[in-house]
C-alpha positions in Angstrom: -26.2 54.1 -100.4 -30.0 53.4 -100.4 -31.9 50.2 -100.8 -35.2 50.1 -101.5 -38.3 47.1 -101.2 -42.2 47.4 -100.9 -42.1 47.3 -97.5 -38.2 48.8 -96.7 -36.1 51.6 -97.0 -32.5 51.3 -95.9 -30.2 54.1 -95.8 -26.8 53.9 -95.1 -24.2 57.3 -94.4 -21.9 58.0 -96.0 -18.1 57.3 -95.3 -16.5 61.0 -93.9 -13.2 61.5 -93.0 -15.2 63.7 -89.8 -17.1 61.1 -88.6 -14.0 61.1 -85.2 -14.7 64.0 -84.0 -18.4 63.7 -83.1 -19.7 61.8 -79.9 -22.4 60.1 -81.9 -22.7 59.2 -86.2 -25.3 56.9 -87.5 -24.8 54.3 -89.7 -28.1 52.9 -91.2 -31.2 53.5 -90.7 -34.1 53.2 -92.3 -38.5 52.8 -92.7 -40.6 49.4 -92.2 -43.6 48.1 -93.1 -43.9 45.3 -91.1 -47.2 42.5 -91.4 -48.4 40.2 -89.1 -47.1 36.9 -90.8 -43.8 38.3 -91.4 -40.9 36.8 -89.5 -39.7 38.8 -86.0 -36.3 40.0 -86.6 -34.1 38.6 -84.3 -30.3 38.7 -85.6 -27.7 39.6 -83.6 -26.0 42.5 -84.8 -24.4 44.2 -81.8 -25.9 47.6 -82.4 -28.1 49.9 -80.0 -31.3 50.5 -82.7 -34.0 52.9 -82.2 -37.2 52.7 -82.8 -40.2 55.5 -83.4 -43.5 53.7 -83.7 -45.7 55.7 -87.0 -48.6 53.4 -87.2 -49.8 49.9 -86.1 -48.2 48.5 -83.0 -45.8 46.5 -82.8 -44.5 43.2 -80.8 -40.6 43.4 -79.2 -39.5 40.9 -76.9 -37.3 40.4 -74.1 -36.1 37.5 -72.8 -39.5 36.3 -72.1 -40.9 39.7 -72.0 -43.3 40.5 -74.9 -43.8 44.7 -74.6 -46.2 46.6 -76.5 -44.6 49.1 -79.2 -47.8 51.4 -79.9 -47.8 55.5 -82.1 -46.0 57.4 -81.2 -43.3 55.0 -79.4 -39.6 54.4 -79.1 -38.3 51.7 -78.9 -34.5 50.7 -77.5 -32.6 47.7 -78.3 -29.4 46.4 -77.6 -29.1 44.1 -80.6 -25.8 42.2 -78.7 -28.7 40.7 -76.4 -31.7 38.1 -77.0 -34.7 39.6 -78.4 -36.9 39.8 -80.7 -39.5 41.9 -82.8 -41.9 42.3 -85.9 -45.8 43.5 -86.0 -49.2 42.7 -84.1 -52.1 41.0 -85.4 -54.3 44.4 -85.6 -52.7 46.1 -88.0 -49.4 46.4 -89.9 -46.7 48.0 -88.2 -45.0 51.5 -89.7 -41.2 52.8 -88.2 -38.7 54.7 -88.6 -35.2 53.5 -87.0 -32.0 54.4 -86.3 -29.0 52.3 -85.6 -26.7 54.3 -83.5 -22.9 54.4 -82.0 -21.3 56.6 -80.1 -19.8 57.8 -76.0 -21.2 56.6 -73.6 -24.6 54.7 -75.2 -23.6 51.2 -73.7 -24.3 52.7 -69.9 -27.3 55.3 -70.6 -28.5 52.2 -72.1 -28.4 50.9 -68.8 -28.4 53.8 -66.5 -32.2 54.7 -67.9 -33.7 51.1 -67.6 -33.7 49.5 -71.7 -32.6 46.6 -70.1 -35.5 45.7 -68.8 -38.3 47.7 -70.5 -37.4 49.5 -73.7 -40.3 50.7 -74.7 -40.7 54.7 -74.3 -44.2 55.9 -74.3 -45.4 59.6 -75.6 -42.6 60.7 -77.5 -43.9 62.6 -80.4 -41.6 65.4 -80.5 -38.6 62.8 -81.5 -40.6 62.2 -84.9 -39.1 65.0 -86.3 -35.6 64.2 -85.4 -36.0 60.7 -86.7 -37.0 62.6 -90.0 -34.3 64.5 -90.4 -31.8 62.1 -90.4 -33.0 60.0 -92.9 -33.0 62.7 -94.9 -29.7 63.4 -94.0 -28.3 59.6 -94.7 -30.0 60.1 -97.9 -29.5 63.1 -99.1 -25.5 62.1 -98.4 -24.7 65.9 -97.8 -22.3 67.9 -96.4 -22.3 68.5 -93.1 -24.2 64.9 -92.8 -21.9 64.0 -90.1 -22.7 66.9 -87.2 -26.3 67.9 -88.4 -27.0 64.1 -86.9 -24.8 64.0 -84.1 -27.1 67.1 -83.2 -30.2 65.2 -83.5 -29.3 61.5 -82.0 -28.7 64.2 -78.2 -31.5 65.7 -78.8 -32.9 61.9 -78.9 -30.8 60.9 -76.3 -32.3 63.6 -74.4 -35.7 63.2 -74.7 -35.2 60.0 -73.8 -33.1 60.7 -70.4 -36.0 63.3 -69.3 -38.6 60.1 -70.1 -36.9 58.5 -67.3 -35.7 61.0 -65.9 -36.7 58.7 -62.5 -34.6 55.9 -63.9 -31.3 58.4 -63.6 -29.2 57.2 -60.8 -31.8 54.6 -59.8 -29.3 51.8 -61.6 -25.8 50.4 -60.6 -23.3 51.6 -62.1 -23.1 48.0 -64.7 -19.4 46.8 -65.5 -20.5 44.9 -67.9 -21.6 48.1 -69.9 -18.3 50.1 -69.1 -16.7 47.0 -70.3 -18.2 46.8 -73.8 -17.6 50.3 -74.6 -13.8 49.6 -74.0 -13.8 46.8 -76.6 -16.2 48.5 -79.2 -14.0 51.8 -79.2 -11.1 49.6 -80.5 -11.6 46.3 -81.8 -8.7 46.8 -83.8 -6.6 45.8 -80.3 -5.4 42.0 -79.5 -8.1 41.9 -76.0 -6.9 39.3 -73.4 -8.9 38.0 -70.6 -6.5 40.0 -68.2 -7.6 42.9 -70.2 -11.1 42.6 -69.3 -10.8 41.1 -66.0 -8.1 44.4 -65.4 -11.2 46.5 -67.1 -13.8 45.3 -64.3 -12.6 44.8 -61.6 -13.6 41.3 -61.6 -11.9 37.6 -61.2 -12.4 35.5 -64.6 -15.3 34.0 -62.9 -17.1 36.6 -62.4 -16.5 38.1 -65.2 -17.4 35.2 -67.2 -20.1 34.5 -65.3 -21.7 38.1 -65.1 -20.7 39.0 -68.7 -22.9 35.5 -70.0 -25.8 36.6 -67.4 -26.0 40.3 -69.3 -25.2 39.8 -73.3 -26.6 36.1 -73.1 -22.6 34.3 -74.6 -19.0 35.5 -73.5 -17.0 38.3 -73.6 -15.1 36.2 -76.5 -17.9 35.4 -78.7 -19.4 38.3 -78.3 -16.5 40.4 -79.4 -16.4 38.6 -82.2 -19.4 39.4 -83.4 -19.0 42.6 -82.8 -15.5 42.6 -84.8 -18.1 40.9 -87.9 -20.8 42.9 -87.5 -18.5 46.4 -88.5 -17.2 44.4 -91.0 -20.0 43.7 -92.6 -20.7 47.4 -92.5 -17.4 48.0 -93.9 -18.0 45.4 -96.4 -21.2 46.8 -97.4 -19.8 50.6 -97.3 -17.0 50.9 -98.6 -14.1 49.9 -101.1 -11.2 49.0 -98.7 -9.4 46.0 -99.2 -10.6 42.6 -96.8 -7.4 42.2 -95.8 -6.8 46.1 -94.6 -10.7 45.7 -93.2 -9.6 42.9 -91.5 -6.9 44.4 -89.2 -9.3 47.0 -88.6 -11.3 45.0 -87.0 -8.4 43.5 -84.4 -7.7 40.3 -87.3 -3.8 40.4 -88.9 -4.7 37.3 -90.6 -6.9 37.3 -92.9 -7.5 33.6 -92.5 -8.6 33.8 -89.2 -10.6 36.5 -90.3 -12.5 34.6 -93.5 -13.2 32.0 -91.0 -14.6 34.1 -88.5 -16.8 36.3 -90.9 -18.4 32.7 -92.9 -19.9 31.9 -89.0 -21.3 34.9 -89.1 -22.2 36.7 -92.1 -22.8 32.6 -93.6 -20.3 33.4 -96.4 -16.7 34.3 -97.3 -15.8 38.3 -96.9 -15.1 38.6 -101.0 -18.5 36.7 -101.3 -20.6 39.6 -99.0 -19.1 41.9 -100.7 -21.0 41.1 -104.3 -24.0 39.4 -103.2 -24.8 42.5 -101.0 -23.2 45.2 -104.4 -25.4 42.9 -106.8 
């Protein structure tokens, strides 16, 4: 599925049953031309997003620090954390972007230091990978999932090489491991004791460290993650709303609809109708 305007084009992955066999996937990607008077993007999607700058210059804010995304740089943002990005003042910012998911993504993000510095310079070698992935998404071709997995792996390998000095110097982060557990099984009825057991922390330590790292409590983060996945399924599939609710950990459709409206501003059925219209 493709959505276009003058300034952006978005490609959604086709739903394929073989996706689960590959370690990495790209649910959505696109091309964007951002102008200096455009609003900064800061929406919480609870996804990892890679941005490759083609031309111009962008601003990327992480906390109180502003980073510069110049041509041929790659920016890696975990949109579950507080962030903002937009065009600089000198020229429009043209970039391609991918939302990525897969095994070990959270841990790699932390171990390579992207939580504190989201910019990797001089990565022209990955430009072709971005283009190949967007081509596969737009073509909805046979074998799409396998090819995209290979391209994502190549991008991550290039990022690892560019941040080689950071590997092993960043302490293994229990919060990254916890988020990986939650993302792998959104359908499970998670409780605070479950989360504390995974991290080996007390309840108070868990809440404090998770809030320091993500800006919200574990329960709020999990709700946002579930709603982000629900929104994607509503956009890209014809599954019944009740079935999507179950897949996202809501056996009660009423509670699912309530939380979805809290995050997206409208009921699930209205969201689907509005998006497809």
